[in-house]
DODOGU-601160 format. One record per residue: residue in three letters; x, y, z of N, C-alpha, C, O in turn. Coordinates in steps of 0.2 Angstrom, whole numbers, plus 5000, padded with zeros to 4 digits. Each point is the difference from the previous one (the first is absolute). Example, Ala and Ser with C-alpha at 12.3 -4.5 7.8 and 13.67 -1.06 7.14 Angstrom:
# residues 2
ALA506649725039499650065000500450065000500549995003;SER499350064993500450065001499650055003500350065001;
END
This chain:
# residues 166
MET562857405224499850025004499249995002499850005006;VAL499950004988499249985002500049915002499649975002;VAL500950004996500049945003500150005007499749965003;MET500750075000500350015006499350045004500050005006;LEU499650044991499550025004499449945000499650005004;LEU500449964993499449944997500449945008499649975004;GLU501250024995499949955004500050025007500049955004;ILE500150124999499850015007499049985003499849985005;PRO500050034988499449975004499849945001499549985003;ILE500949994993499749924999500549975006499849955003;LEU500850085000500449985005499650025007500049965005;ILE499650094994499750025008499549965000499949965005;LEU499550034988499749965001500149925004499749975004;CYS501050004993500149955001500249975008499949955003;SER500450114998500350005008499250015005500149985005;LEU499450044992499350035004499849925001499949975005;VAL499950004989499649935000500449945004499849955003;GLY500950064997500449965003499950025009499949955004;SER500250114997499850025007499349995002499949995006;PHE499549994990499349985002500049925001499849975005;ALA500650004991500249925000500249985006499849955003;GLN500750094999500449995008499449985004499849955002;ASN499950124999499450005006499749935000500149965006;GLU499650014989499649965000500449935003500649995000;ALA498949985004500349945004500149934993499749994995;PRO500949985006500149954995499649955003499849995005;ALA500049974989499449955001500449935001500549984997;THR499249985009500549945003499949964996499449984997;PRO501249995001500049954996499649945001499949995006;GLU500049964989499749945002500549955002500550004997;ARG499349965008500449965000499749924999499449985000;SER501149984997499749934998500349965005500650025002;LEU499149914999500249955004500650014996500450045003;ALA499849934993500649984998500650045003500549975003;GLY499450114996500450055004500049995008500650015002;LEU499149985003500149995006500649945001500249954997;GLY500050085009500549955004499749935004499449994999;ARG501049985003499749935005499850035004499449975002;PHE500850085001499750015006499350025001499750005006;GLU500150044989499350044998499649934999499449995002;LYS500949974994499449924996499949965006499649965000;THR500850055007500049955004499350015005500150005006;LEU499350014992499450005005500150085004499950005006;GLY500450064992500050055002500550005003500150045004;GLY500549914996500650015002500249945005500349955000;GLU499450095006500349945007499449965000500049945001;ASN499450094998499349955004499949915000499649975003;GLU501050004992500049925000500550005006499849965004;ILE500850074997500449995005499750005005499949965003;ARG499850114999499850015006499449965002500049995006;ALA499549994991499649935000500349935002499649955002;ARG500950054995500649935004500250025007500049965004;VAL500150104997500350035006499549985007500149995006;GLU499350034989499450025006499749915001499749985005;ALA500549974990499749935000500549985006499849985005;PHE501150044993500349975005499950005006500149955004;PHE499650124999499950025007499349965003500049985006;LYS499650014990499549965001500149925002499849965005;GLY500650034991500249925001500450005005500049955003;ILE500450094999500350005008499550005006500049965004;GLU499650094994499550005006499549945001499849995006;ASN500149984988499849945000500349935000499749954999;GLY501050065004500349955003500349954993500249945000;LYS499750104995500249974993500650034996500050024995;ALA500649985010500750034998500249974993500250034995;GLU499749915007500549964993499550034993500350024996;ASN499249985004499750024994499850074997499950024995;ALA500350035012500050054999500750044999500150054998;PHE500349915002500850014998499949974992500150044996;ARG499749925002499849964994499950094996500350044996;THR499049955007499850064994500450075002500050044996;LEU500349975007500450085002500749994994500250044996;MET499949895004500649994998500049984992500549984997;LYS498950025001499949984993500450034994499950065000;GLY500449904996500450054995500650015001500450024996;SER499849985011500750025002500349965001499849945002;PRO501050084998500649935000499949995007500049945001;LEU499850105004500049965005499549965002499949965004;GLY499750054991499349945002500149944996499749955001;GLU500850064995500149914995500449975008499949945002;ASN500650105002500449945003499749995006499850045004;THR500049894995499249975006500550005008499750015006;GLU500849984992500550005008499950085004499950015006;SER500150044988499950075005499250025000499950055004;VAL499749934994499550005002499949975007499950035004;ASP500349914996499749955006500650045006499750005006;LYS500750034993500550035005499450065003499850015006;LEU500050044988499650065004499349985001499650045003;VAL500249884996499349995004500349965007499549995004;ALA501149994997500249985006500150065005499949995006;GLU500450074990500150045004499450065002500150045004;THR499349954992499550035001499749965006499750035004;GLN500349904997499749975004500350035006499750035005;ASP501049974995500350025007499850075002499850015006;ILE500250034989499650085002499349995005500050035006;VAL499649944990499349985003500049975008499650015004;LYS501049954996500249975007500250055005499949995005;THR500550074993500350035004499550055002499950015006;TYR499850034988499550065001499349995000499650045002;GLY500149894995499449985002499750014994500350034996;GLU499149935003499550004994499950074996499750055002;ILE500549964993499950044995499350024999499649954999;ARG500250115003499249994999499750064994499549994998;ASP501050065001499850054994500650044999500450015004;HIS499650014991500450044995500050054998499450004997;GLU501050065003499650064997500750034995500650005002;LEU499250034991500450024997500450065003499550045002;ILE501049994999500350075003500350054993499850064999;LYS500649914999500250054994500249944993500149945000;ILE500050114995500249964994500650064999500150055003;ARG500349924993500450054998500449964992499849954998;ARG500550094998499949994993500850034997500150065000;LEU500249914998500550024999500049994990500249944998;GLY499750094999499950004991499249965001499750005006;SER500249984988499349964998500049945002499549975000;ARG501149995002500049935000500349985008500149945000;ILE500050095005500349985005499650035005499950075001;ILE499749905003499550015007500349975006500349944999;ARG499650105006500149965007499450035004499850065002;PHE499949884999499250015004500449995008500449955002;THR499350105002500250005007499449995003499650044999;TYR500349895004499449985006500149995006500649995002;PHE498850005002500050005008499649935001499450004998;THR500949955005499649945000499750025009500450045003;TYR499149945000499949995005499849945004499549974998;SER500950015007499949955003499750015008499850045003;ASP500349894998499550015008500650045004499850035006;ASN500949974993500350045005500650064998500550035003;TYR499449974989500550064998499850014994499749954997;PRO500450104999499950014994500750004995500550035003;LEU499649964993500549974997500150034993499550004996;LYS501250045001500050044994500249954994500649975000;TRP498950024995500349974994500250044994499650054998;GLU501049944998500150034993500049964996500549965000;ILE499050044995500149974995500450034992499850054997;TYR500649915001500350064994499849954994500149945000;CYS499650104996499849974993500250034993500150064999;PHE500149894996500350044993499549964996499849945000;LEU499950114994499849984994500549994995500250054997;GLY500049885002500549964994499549974996499449995000;LYS501149994996499849974994499449965000499550024996;SER500449935008499349955002499850045005499949965005;GLY500050124996499450015004500250025006500650015001;TRP499050015002500150025011500449945001499849954998;GLN500850075007500349955004500150035007499950065001;THR500349895004500350035006500549984999500349944999;LEU500150125002500950005002500149995007500549975001;ASP499250065003500350005009499550005001499550014997;PHE500549995011499650035005500349985006500349955001;SER499650095004500349995007499350015005499550044999;VAL500549935006499550005006500650025007500549985001;ASN499250075003500250015006499650035005499450014998;ASN500850025007499650045007500450064999499950035005;LYS500450004991500250065001499750054995500350024995;PHE499149995008499650034997500250095002499850044997;THR500449975009500150065002500250064996499850065000;GLU500749904996500450064994499550024997500150065000;LEU499349924997499550044996500050055002500050054997;PHE499949965011499950065003500450074998499950064999;ASP500849905002500550044999500050034993500350064999;GLU499449924996500250034995499450064997500050034995;GLU499549975010499650065001500250065002499850064998;LYS500749935006500450085005500350034994500449974997;PRO499550105002500350044996500849995000500349975004;LYS500050064993500750004997500350055004499750065000;LYS500849945003500250065003500850034994500350065001;
END
């Protein structure tokens, strides 16, 4: 009986100490560089590829499409295929002939899927018409690479994205 009377206050004391400890905010664990994922190690994630995309558009604006594509495609399987790059350069030159010289560009939005895939949506402003560019990038074994991109004059669909769904 005496043992039981001693156990009760000890149990009450332990539960009080435990409840006080739960009310304190847990300490944030230290994160070592070794514990960070590849995405966090790559210049804050997307800074490297974003700079390459910006350099691409500046190159296009300056009439240096070939250098622009080589910069954009650096480290990508697409960039290793010189025929593909030559084709992209020729298509871009056709775009310039059709829509006019590209004078400026603007980042419209960034969409991320997970931590390693990014889609950049840009507008370029030509003498005669705006164009929408979508550039898809992936953080792979060799660093950031361009997987795919598209360019078209169908930007009106971006307005439809803003409409509330019924």
